[in-house]
Every structure is written in C-alpha cells, then in structure tokens.
N, C-alpha and C positions, 0 to 999 in steps of 0.2 A: 863553420869553414873558421868560424874568432877560436872557437876552441883547438882547433888541429895548428893554428898559426902561435895558439899561446902555448900549446904542450912543444912548438920546436925553438924557443926561447924568444920569440917575439914578442916586440910592447903594441899589445893590441887596445884599441880601443871598438868595442862593439856598437852596434846599431840595430836595438832592440825594437823601435816602432812601437806598437799598442802593450806589446807583452811584457811586463815587467820579469827579471831576471835575478836570481840571488844564488849564490855559494859560486858564480863562474871566476875562476883563474884569469880574469881581465878585467879593464874596466866597460860597464857598460852604460850607454845612455839611450834614452827616449826619445827620441822628435819623430815628429811628424815631415816623413820625407817628402811630402805634397807643397810641403811649406817652401819658397825659395829662401825666404831670409834665413831659416832655421839650417839648411844645409851650409852657408857661405859662414853662418856664426861659427858651426860646429868645424867646420876648417880650421877657421883662424884659432878658435878654443884649444883646440887638440895639438895645434902644430905638429900634426903628423906629415911624415913622408914619401906616405904612400897610400892610394884608397882601391880597396878591391871590391867592387860593385855588384854586389850578389841580386839586390832586392826585385821584386819582380812580381807582376801579375801572372800563377803560373799556370793556375785552373783552365786548360783550354775551353772548356763549355761556359764556365763562368765569363771568360772573356767574349765568345762570341754574343752572350746574351745581355752582359756590359759593355760595350765597344768602349763607350768613353772614359771609364774606370782604365780598360786595360790601356790607351792609348796614353791617358796620362801618366799611370807608372813606368810603362813599357818602353815608351816610344818618347813623352817630353822629360822625364825626371833624368835620365842617364845623359841627353847634352846638357841640362843644366848643372848637373855635376860635374860633367865634364868640361865645361869652361869653367866652373869653379874651379876646377882642380888645375887647368892649364895656364890659367891666370895669377896662382900662389907657386908654377914651379915643380909640380907632385906629380908621380908617377901615378899610372890609371890601369889597371886590368878592370875590362869591363865581362860580365859573364853573359853572353847570349847562349842560345841554342841552335841545336838541329834541322828544330821545326820550320828555318828559314828557307830549305828547300821545298820542292813541291813532292817529293818520295819517289819520283816516278822510276828512276834506274838504281838509286844509290852509290854506295862509293865516292862520296861527293869531296873534292879537295876544295881547298881556301880558294881558287881560282875559279871555281865552278861558280856561274850565277844565280842568286839566290830567285824562289819563284814559290813564295808561301801561297799557301790553300787557305789557311784561315786567319781568324783574326788575331787569334796570339801570336803568330808566325809573321804576320804582317807586320805587328807593333813593335816584336821584337826587330827585325829588320830595319826598321824607322829608327829605332834606340841605337842600334850598332852605326847606321850613318849621320845621325847627328851627333854620333859619341868622335866619329872621323873627322867631321867638320870643327868642330870644338876643341878638338885635343887630338891633331892627326899624329901623336907620338905615342896615345895610348895603345894598351895592346888587349884585343878582342877576344876570346875564348868561344868558340861554340861547342857545347857541353852537352851531354846525357846522362844523368846519373841517377844512382838508386844508393841507400844508405839507410841509418837510422836517425830520427830527429827528436826533436824533443816534443813534438806532439804527436807521433808518432803515426802520422797521416800523411807522409808527404813525399814517400817514394812509393813505387811500384813495389820495390822488393819486400816494403814493410805490409803493403798491400796484400801482396800473397803469403804471407808470413803469418799476418794475424786471421786470414780464413783456413789455411791448412792447419795452424796447430790447436784451431778449435773442431777441427774435423768437417769442415762445412767446403763443399764441391763448387768452383769456381772457373769461372772460363777464361781463357788466355786465348787475344786476337792471333791466328795465324796469318792473316796477310797483312800484319804489320809490324815490319824488322827495325830495329834499333841495334848502336855498338855502345850499351853503357858501359858506364866507369863506377867503381866505388867512391862515393864524397870523398873519402879522405885522401883518395889516390889524385883525385882533381884538387885537390889542398895542397898536396906534394908539387903538381904540376905548378901552380899560380905562385907558389915560391919559389920553384926553382926558374920562372919566368921573369918573376920580380927581383932576382939576383942577376939576370942577364942583359945586357943592353941590347933589347929587342922591342919592336914595332910590330902593328898590325897584326892581323886574324890570325888565328891559330884553331885546327881542328884539334881537340881529347876524346875520341872513343877509345873501343877498345879493339884487340886485334882483330877480332871477325864480328859477325853484327849474328843474329837472331830473331827469333818471332818471339811477340810476348808471351807465346803459348809454350816454347822451348826455354824462356826466361822461368816462367814460372814453376816449368817440370825442374829444372836445375835448381833452384829455391828449393821444393822437396825432396830433391834429393840430397842437397846437402845439411837439411835440418832433420833428416830422417823421417818427414812425414810422407802419406800416400800418394806419390806419383798419380795414382788414376783418379786423385780429386780434382787434377787441374785436365778440363775437357778445350777439346778444341771450340772457339766460336770464331765467327768474322765481325769487323768492325761495324759492316753497312747493318746489323742486323740489331746493334746495341742501343741502337735509339739514341745515338748520341747527339747534341747540340751543333757541333762543329765538325766537319769533314776533318780523317784524318789520312795523313801523309802514306804510303804503303814502306817505302825504303829509306829510312832515315838514315842509313849507317854512314858514318863518317870515315874518311883516311886522314890517319895522322901524319901524315910524310914530314912535314914543315916540323914539327913535333919533335920528332925521332930524330931528326938530324941536327935539331939546335941544341936537346937532351943528350942527344947521345946513349938513348935509350929505348925498345924497343916496347910497342904499346903491350899493355896486360890483357892477360885474357880476362873473359868474363867469369868463368870457374873460378881463377885466379883470387878476383872479388869479392866472391859470395864466399871462398872460404876464410878470407881475411872480415867480412862481414859478419859470421859465424865465430870466429875468435873473437872480435868485439863484443858481442853477444856473450859469450862465456867470460867473457872481464867485465862485466856490469855495465858496460859503454851507455847501454839503453836506457837504465836507469839514471845513470850519470845524467844524461841530457835532459830526462822528463824529470829529474828533479831539481833542475835549474829554474824549472818555470814557476816563479812565484804567483799566486792567489792575485788575482785581480782587484 
C-alpha cells in the first residue's frame, strides 16, 4: 500500500514493524504498534494529515490458536490508533475484512449485520466497532485482496502461483466463495476515498464472486500453467483450525456511487497481476526487505 501511495506522488511514512526495509521510495519507521506510547509519538513526530491502517494478524488459523494476540492486534490496536488520530484531527481509513460476515448467503452490503464465525472475524469486527466509537468520522473499508508481497507468502494468488509454476498439484476450495480485488486496485480505492469527504463503512469487492477453486484455475490460465494441477477440495476436509465462512462475496454499490466507477472484474485484476510480474514488481518488493 505504501509503495502505491508513494508512486502517486504522496508523501508517505510507512510503518515496517519488526521487518527492516531498504531502498523503498518512502520513509519507513520501525515501531511496535502494540506499544501505546509508540503510536502516539509516531503521529506527533510525523505531522501526518491522514492515517491508513492496514496492520493486522491475518492468518486465520493462527488467530484461532492464539486468540489473545489476535485481540490485541485486530481489536485493541485499531481503537487506540483511532483515538489518537481523532485527538489530532487526522483522517483515518481502517482496512477491515469480508470475514466479519458468516458467509451463509453472500452478496453482503454495508448495512447487513455482521456475524463472524471465527476468531479472526470476531477480532476484526471488534476493531471496526472500536474505530467507530473512537473516531466517528473514520472510513472503514472491508476488503478481500490478492497481489504480490515482499515476502511472497501473503496472498492466495501467490500461493497458487508458487505451487503451479513448480508443477505441484494444489487443491482449491469449491465451497468457499470470495470477491477479491488486486491489492494495487485497493490502494487506488483508498486514495480515492481519502480525496473525498466521506465517512462510514464501504465494501471494496470484485464485480463478481467465485470459489477459491475457480480462482486458482484463473491464476493457472493467466500465467499459462496447467489448469488441471488445480484440483477441487472442500474446506471441511482440510483439517483447518478455524471454521471458514462459505460465501463472503461483497456488494460494492456504495463505493461505486461515491467514486463513479464500476467494480473491477477478477480476471482484469489477474491480468494486471501478470503485468506487474513481467515488469519486475515482485522482485522490487522482495528487494526492499533488509536482512534482520
């Protein structure tokens, strides 16, 4: 996200946490976001005008087995950051997740009642509510996204890509449906919302939903891999620690009205993912990771 904002010409200060960065086209600071004082000192030192909060514990099974850590990062931190931002008159965008819903029917709009089924979803919903209480003018954006990351292990697209390019057969859930956007497109959405006088909850999902099995097949097709390497599987048989909602597809009608654009198609996002790969974007990201 920070790289995309910097490429738009914004003055960016990225928070790198425990992972040092090098060669990035923006200032990066290393702080422990769990430290109350560090968050407030950072906002005071930078003199920033807006905060885009993306940090979270996103490994769904890890959240299930370490709930205390998940609550600290996904619920408590957003509330503290929101209070600090509100006290300084700063704009705030808080990035949340489609997993706040139970996945029974899909096609969720912003006004639909959340009902998460696992620790990850419950902690992210608690984070949303903490943000709303502390900073009523904040923007909350629920997303599901894919893209390239510095570590190469952060998204479903990378997982499929890395297996398929090595000719490894891999399962894709037929019983879990999502509406994912390319991470770079999500960054554009966040920038556009920052440029407008808006508040409240927005959904940022693709134009249509699909199963993770179908998504894996599309990844194979886009990159010229053998589609038959993606086999059908079901989440219930995968031995996962956390239950998975079945249908988390989002409706993005409010976002479309505010921005005046239609939601992007998954296929178009994968085409742009491929273009980024050809242009060395993945190597650029990985090269920004400094040795610990």
